[in-house]
N, C-alpha and C positions, 0 to 999 in steps of 0.2 A: 650438331643440330641447327637447322635454320632458325633464326631468330623468330620468325613469324609463326613457327610451328609451335613455340612456347605458349601461345595465346589459346592453342587447341586445349591444354590441360586447365585453362581457366574456364572453359565452356560449361563443364558440368555444374560448377559453383555458381556462375552467372545464371543458368537456367533455374536453378534452386532459388536463387534470389529474386528472379522475376517471378516465378511461380508462387512464392509463399509471401513476398513483400510487395513488389511493384504492381503486379496485376491485380491483387485485391484492393489496393489503394485506389488504383485508376477505375476499377469497375465500381467502387464505392462511390466515387465522384459521379460517374455516369448514372449510376442508380439514384443518386440524390437529386438529380435533374429530371426524374421521372414521376409518375404518379401511380407506380406499381403498388396496388394494395390487394384485398381479398376479392374485390369486384372486378378490377381492371388490371390483371397481370400483364406486364410488358413494359418495355422501355421506351415509352411515349414520351417525347422531349416536352417538358413544361417550363423550361427555364429555371429561373430563381424562386419560383412560388413556394417550394419547401423552406428555403431559407428565409423568405419573407414571413411566413408563418412562424418559424422558429423565433425570430427576433421581434416579432409584433404580437403575437398571439399565443404564446406558450410560457407563462410564468412557471408553470411546474417543472419545466426543465431547469430554468435557472435557480429555482429553490433546491432542487435535486443536486445540482452542481456546487452550490455554496455548502449544502449539508455535506457533500462528499469532501469539500475542501476542509471543512471543519473536522470531520472525522479523520481524514488523512493526517493533517498538521498534528492534532492531539494524540493519535496513536503512534506516530512515528517519534514524536518527542518523547512520549512515555517509554517506548522501546528502547530509544537510544540513552535515556538517563538510567533505567533499570539494567539495560544490558551492559552499558559502560561500568556500572556499580559492580554487577556480578562478576564481570571479566576482571576488573580491578582486584576484587577480593580473592578470586581463584588464582590470579597471576601471582599473588604473594605465597610464601611458604605457609601453607595451612595443612591441618590434619585432613586426611581423606580427599586430597586435592583431586585425583583422578576419578574419584566417585562423583563429586560435585560436577566436574566437567561434563561427565556423561548425563547426569540427572538433569541439568539445565537445557540439555538438548532434546530431551524426550517430547515436548509439545510440538517442536518442529517436524519431528519424525512421524508424528501421527497425522493420519488422513484428515484433511480440514473439514470435509463434510461430516464424516462420522464424529469427529470430535464436537462439531457444532451441535449435532443431535444430542449428544451427551449432554452438553451445555444447555440446550433448550430443556431437558428433562430436568437438570439442575436447578432452572430457575422457574420452572413450572408453578404456577400460583397454588395449585391444590395438591399437586403430587411430588413437587420438588423437595429435596431435603433441605434447601436453603430456607424456604418458607417455613418448614417444620421446626427450624431452629428459632426463627422469629415469632413463632406462634407462642414460643414460651414467654415472650414479652407482650403478648396481646397484639402483635403487629403481623400483617400478612401483605408485604410490599406487591404491588402488581407489576412485576418487572418487565412483562412483555405487553402489558395491556396499557400502561402509561407511557406517554409519548417521551418524556424525559428520561424515565428509567429505561425504556427500551434503547435509548440512545447510549446511555451508561453501559447497559448489557453488551451491545455491540463493540463499544470501545474495549470492554474488559475482555471479550473473547478474543478480539483481534491482538491485544496486547500479549495475553497469555500465549497466543499460538505463534507469533512471530518475534517476541522478545529474544528467543534463542538464537535466531538468526543474526540479530544484532549483537548478541553476546559472542559468537563465534567470530565475527568480523573484527570485533573489539579486542578479543583475546588474541588472535593471530596478529593484530597490529602491535598489541602491548609486548608480545613474545618476540617481535622483530626489532624492538627499540635497541639502540645502542646504550651499552653500560656506562661510557665514559661521562655523559652528562649528570647521571645520578650519582656517581661517584664524586664529581666535583661539587655539587649540591650539597652532600654529606660532609665533605671536607669544610664547606662555607658554614655548617651548622644549621642547615635549613632542616625543618620539621617535616612531617608527612603532608601537611597541609600545603606548605610551600612548594614542597617537591611536586604535588599534583598539580597546582595552579600555575607554576613557573617552568616546569620541566615536562611531566607526563602529558598535560593537555596540549600544550602547543606542539609537542612531537606527534601527537596522535590527530592533528587537525586535518592533514590530507585524508587519512583513513576515515575520519569522522565525516568529512564531507562526501567521499565516495559511498558510504554506508548509508547515510541519510538519503542521498538522492535515489539510491537503488530502492530503498524501503518507500519512498514517496512515489517512485513509478509503480511500484507493486500495489500499494495502498490505494492509488488512484483507480486501480481496476477491481476493487473489491466487489464481488458478486455472490460467491458462494455462501458467504456467512449470512448476508442479508437474506438471500433466498430461502436458506434452511431455517435461520433463526427467527425472523420476523416477517418474512415476504413483504418488506417495506412498511410494515404497519407498526403501531396502530394508525390507520389512515395512511398517510405518506410521511410520517414523522421520521422513518429511517429509510426512505427511498433515495438511492444514490443515481448519478447519471447512468451507469452501467444497467442497473435494474430498470430505470425508467426507459432506456433504449430497448431492452428486452422486452418489456410489456408492449412498445409500440411495434416492434418488429416481429416477435414471435407469438404474441397474443393476440394482438388486433391486426397483425399482417399489414401493417401500413410500412411495406419495404421501403418505398422511396424516401418517406419522411424520416424513417429510422436511419436510413443511410445519411441523410443530411445532418441528423443529430450526431451520428458516429464521427463523421468528418469534421463537423464544428468541434466537437469534443477533443478531437485529436490536435486540432490547431491550438486550441486554447491550452490544453495540457502541455504541448511543446514549448509554448510561449512562457507558461507559468514556470515550468521546471527550470527552463533557461534562466528566467529571472531569479528564482530560489537559489539555483546553483551560483549565480553572481553574487547574491547577497551573502550566501554561506562562505564564499571565498573571502570576502572583504571582511567578514566578522571573524572568522577563524584566524585568518592569516594575519589580520591585524592585531589579535590577541597573541598570536605566536611571536 
């Protein structure tokens, strides 16, 4: 076969890459340089006006971004700690080991939107079973009407939904660890805590970094939970960048401006995740 003919087989994959990745990004950039809205649809060129508006006159976007950052870091940290703890527990020889492995994966296997509706009913101020319990102590917390409790509610649902994913990655990593370091630690008389600190945790560093980055990428795109659970409320207290872009683009139909928001958000997230990845590498590898 001619060497040049080999490139023909790369063509389908290249076309798919262009169709689902490169073209949408390029079109988003072009759209962000237009004033396309519900009154003037079209790609009329207006330069950097949308970006100037974003950086000088849209505090709401930056508030939603910092709120998203807080939600992402908090939920992923809790998912990592809980997921690692559960994986470490199941990794050991305990009774009903297989049962617990399946049980811990159930939240992840459920449809996020459906489970969020169930959680919304659970946290309902007047109909939810949680407040029925608190009413026994003359308390009725406004879970979805108080800005701080609404944020706690979103974090709770996200942690419950995606901790199994972290659990699965951590368990796979633990099962792949070599046995020799643990045998050497046992011979040296190391207890369970010292084994975890000086053997298990360092060996799990590469897997931990990968798991945290994967979950940060997914957490930065949180939309369905916010949409179903709080719709960004009360007020804008749980509004994230994705939900704000959705409002500007598909509710107010400011397509040009929402494209500018999307592209700016993409660049910021790429830079932020790169920095976080480098910090995690230095932190985990140094401890290893």
